[in-house]
N, C-alpha and C positions, 0 to 999 in steps of 0.2 A: 194727214190730218190738217185741216185748216186752223188758223189761228183764231181765237174768239174776237167778237168785235167788242172793243174798248171803247167806252163813250167818254171816260175821264179819268184823269189821274189827280188825286187830291192829297197834296202833302200835308201833313200834320206837323206844326211847329210848337214847341214847349214855351208856355208863357208862366209868369210868376207873379204879376201884379195887374189885376183887372183894371184898374182906372187908367194905368199908364198904357197897357195893351190897347184898351178901347181908343183913347185919344191918339196913338200912334197910327193904329190901322184906320178907324174910322174917320177922324178929323183930318191928320196929316196926309196919310197916303191916299185918301179918298175911297176906301173900300165901303162897301155897304154891308151891313149887317144881314146875313142870311138866316141864322138861328142862333139860340144859345140854349144850354142844357145844364142843369145840376139836377143830381140825385135827390137832394134835399137842401133847403136853404143852409148857408153857412159851408156848403162842399165846395170842391173845385169847380171851377167853371170850364165847360168845353162850348166852345162858340164856331160858329163857321162865318166867313167874311167872304164877299164877292167883289171882284173887280172884273169888269167887261165880260161877264158871263161864266167866269172859272173861279172856282172856289178854294180857299185855303182855310185849313182847320187849326185853332189854338187852343192848347189843352193845358190846364193847370194841375193834370192828373199825373203824377209820379208814374214814370214808365212808359207813358205814352209816347215820347218824343226825347231827343238829345238836345239839350241847349248848346248853341253855337252851329246849328245846321245853316245850309245855305240853300236858296231856291232861286233859279233863273226864270224870270217873267218876261216873256217876248211880247212886243207890243208894236203897234203901228208907227207911232211917234213919240220914242222916249224923250226928245228935246221939248216937245209941248208938255208932257208929263213932269219934267224937270221944272219948267217954268211955273207950273202950278205948285209944286213941293216949296219952291222960292218964295210964292206968294203967301201960302199958308204958313210956312215956317215951323219950326220946331226947336224947342228949347235945347234939346241934346242931339240934334241932327240937322247938320248942313251939307248933305250931299253935292258933290260935284258931278260933272258929267265927262266922260272920257271916251275918245275915239281909241279902240282896240286895233292892234295890227294885223288881228286875225278877222277884221272885217266887221266887228260889231261896235255900234255906240252904245255905252253902259252908264247907268246911274246905281252905285250901290250904296246901300244906306243898311245899317244894323237896328234890329228893333230893341226895345228895352230889355229882353231877354237874351241878347246877344245873337240872335239869329240873323244871317245876313241875305238881304233880298237884293237880287241883281236884275233891275229893270233894263231892257235891251231892245234895240232895233237893229236889223242889218244896215250897214252903212250906205248901201246901195239906196235904201228906201228912207233913210233919216234925213 
């Protein structure tokens, strides 16, 4: 039996504050809004954001995800991404950049809901 063709993995992260989440992901990190959904006005937001053609979903719905999760996001040039973060700035986030002994350059930052995003590039390409 052959494995099915997988076209994408889409992590879902829990979010709690719409304004903070939008500012963090769209302005600070530079994601684009892919979609947003509510069953009715004043109900929890479920939205998709996109970076480099890949999506991440953010949900205010109880039970959709566990706060404090972590996601690794591999990219071609994490150092350039880090410079962009420094230029845009964020009141509650000043991520550094670190070369790991296992061969990756990483920028780790926590979102307003306590989820950790680890942006990374292989050191050989960084």
